[in-house]
C-alpha positions in Angstrom: -67.9 -50.7 14.0 -68.3 -49.0 10.6 -68.1 -45.7 12.3 -64.8 -46.6 13.9 -63.4 -47.7 10.5 -64.6 -44.4 9.0 -62.5 -42.6 11.6 -59.4 -44.1 10.1 -56.2 -45.4 11.7 -56.1 -42.6 14.3 -58.8 -44.4 16.3 -56.7 -47.6 16.5 -53.6 -45.6 17.6 -55.6 -43.8 20.3 -57.1 -47.0 21.5 -53.6 -48.6 21.7 -52.1 -45.7 23.5 -55.0 -45.6 26.0 -54.5 -49.3 26.7 -50.8 -48.8 27.3 -51.6 -45.9 29.7 -54.0 -48.2 31.5 -51.4 -50.9 31.9 -48.8 -48.4 33.1 -51.4 -46.9 35.6 -52.1 -50.4 36.9 -48.4 -51.2 37.5 -47.7 -47.8 39.1 -50.7 -47.9 41.4 -49.6 -51.4 42.3 -46.2 -50.1 43.2 -47.6 -47.3 45.4 -49.9 -49.7 47.2 -47.1 -52.2 47.6 -44.8 -49.5 49.1 -47.5 -48.3 51.5 -48.2 -51.9 52.5 -44.5 -52.5 53.3 -44.3 -49.3 55.2 -47.3 -50.2 57.3 -45.8 -53.6 58.1 -42.5 -52.1 59.1 -44.1 -49.4 61.2 -46.1 -51.9 63.1 -43.2 -54.3 63.5 -40.8 -51.5 64.6 -43.3 -50.0 67.0 -44.1 -53.3 68.7 -40.5 -54.5 68.9 -39.2 -51.2 70.4 -42.1 -51.1 72.8 -41.3 -54.7 73.9 -37.7 -53.7 74.5 -38.8 -51.0 76.8 -37.5 -48.0 74.8 -39.2 -44.8 75.9 -41.1 -43.3 72.9 -40.2 -46.6 71.1 -43.7 -46.9 69.7 -43.5 -43.4 68.1 -40.0 -43.9 66.9 -41.0 -47.2 65.3 -44.1 -45.8 63.7 -42.2 -42.9 62.2 -39.3 -45.0 61.0 -41.7 -47.5 59.4 -43.8 -44.9 57.7 -40.7 -43.0 56.4 -39.5 -46.3 54.8 -41.7 -45.3 51.9 -38.6 -43.4 50.9 -35.8 -46.0 50.5 -33.2 -46.0 53.3 -34.6 -42.9 55.1 -36.9 -44.7 57.5 -34.4 -47.4 58.5 -31.4 -45.2 58.8 -33.3 -42.5 60.6 -34.9 -45.0 62.9 -31.6 -46.6 63.5 -30.0 -43.3 64.5 -32.8 -41.9 66.6 -33.6 -45.3 68.2 -30.0 -46.1 69.1 -29.5 -42.5 70.4 -32.7 -42.7 72.5 -31.6 -46.1 73.9 -28.2 -44.8 74.8 -29.6 -41.7 76.5 -32.3 -43.7 78.3 -29.9 -46.2 80.0 -26.3 -45.4 79.1 -25.8 -49.2 78.4 -24.3 -50.2 75.1 -26.1 -53.5 75.2 -29.5 -51.8 75.1 -28.4 -49.5 72.3 -27.2 -52.6 70.3 -30.6 -54.4 71.0 -32.5 -51.4 69.6 -30.1 -51.1 66.6 -30.6 -54.8 65.9 -34.4 -54.2 65.6 -33.7 -51.9 62.6 -31.0 -54.0 61.1 -33.1 -57.1 61.2 -36.1 -55.1 59.9 -34.0 -53.8 57.0 -32.8 -57.3 56.1 -36.4 -58.7 56.2 -37.7 -55.7 54.2 -35.0 -55.8 51.6 -34.9 -59.6 51.1 -38.5 -60.6 51.7 -41.1 -57.8 52.0 -40.3 -55.5 49.1 -39.4 -58.1 46.5 -42.4 -60.2 47.3 -45.1 -57.5 48.0 -43.9 -54.7 45.6 -42.6 -57.1 43.0 -45.9 -59.0 42.9 -48.0 -55.9 42.6 -45.8 -54.4 39.9 -45.4 -57.7 38.1 -41.6 -57.6 38.1 -39.3 -60.4 39.2 -37.4 -59.5 42.4 -34.1 -59.8 40.4 -35.4 -57.1 38.0 -36.4 -54.9 40.9 -32.9 -55.3 42.4 -31.3 -54.6 39.1 -33.5 -51.5 38.6 -32.6 -50.2 42.1 -28.9 -50.7 41.5 -29.0 -49.1 38.0 -31.2 -46.2 39.3 -28.8 -45.5 42.3 -25.8 -45.7 40.1 -27.2 -43.4 37.4 -29.0 -40.8 39.5 -28.1 -41.5 43.1 -30.9 -41.0 45.7 -33.4 -39.8 43.0 -32.6 -42.9 41.0 -33.6 -45.1 44.0 -36.9 -43.2 44.2 -37.9 -43.6 40.6 -36.1 -46.9 39.7 -39.0 -49.3 40.2 -41.7 -47.1 38.6 -39.5 -46.5 35.6 -38.8 -50.3 35.4 -42.5 -50.9 35.5 -43.1 -48.5 32.6 -40.3 -50.1 30.6 -41.8 -53.5 31.2 -45.2 -52.4 29.8 -43.5 -50.9 26.7 -41.2 -53.8 26.2 -44.2 -56.3 26.4 -46.1 -54.1 23.9 -43.1 -54.1 21.5 -42.7 -57.9 21.8 -46.5 -58.4 21.1 -46.2 -56.1 18.0 -43.2 -57.9 16.8 -44.8 -61.4 17.2 -47.8 -60.1 15.2 -45.6 -58.8 12.4 -44.8 -60.6 9.2 -41.1 -60.6 10.2 -41.8 -62.9 13.1 -44.3 -65.1 11.2 -41.9 -65.5 8.3 -44.3 -64.0 5.7 -42.2 -63.2 2.7 -45.0 -60.9 1.3 -45.0 -58.6 4.3 
């Protein structure tokens, strides 16, 4: 411990920065694991639902759409388009095409309202409302790129904001110390 004190305040700064990087790494890796988990759930659900409906190549279309859902809106919109087109070409009946389209619409509703907020939000440690706000702000500021980076940026901001609040609460200003 005396050796660390001899190194001066630089050691404490380095330790603090490394702890912040560890917290950020934990949140970002949680985000990635959450996104992959959601994509696997969607891939399995789409593949099974489209196969049960009797869509030719439905299993492959569902897997591809689910796995591409790692990129917001790409999987669901692509799956909706390809699946509905395949259904129409397979039977020529609009009812079958609507049934296939409804698989993706219902999947997107469940993903947006249940899976992503619960799974990704829990892993990142952000409330679903903050995730929603981050996605809206990211999309409005940077469009599609903003959608991709919104939640990771929000996670980083949450780590830095929590650190700033801890620092403030440990300061003399918060404690009301007049000598500080």
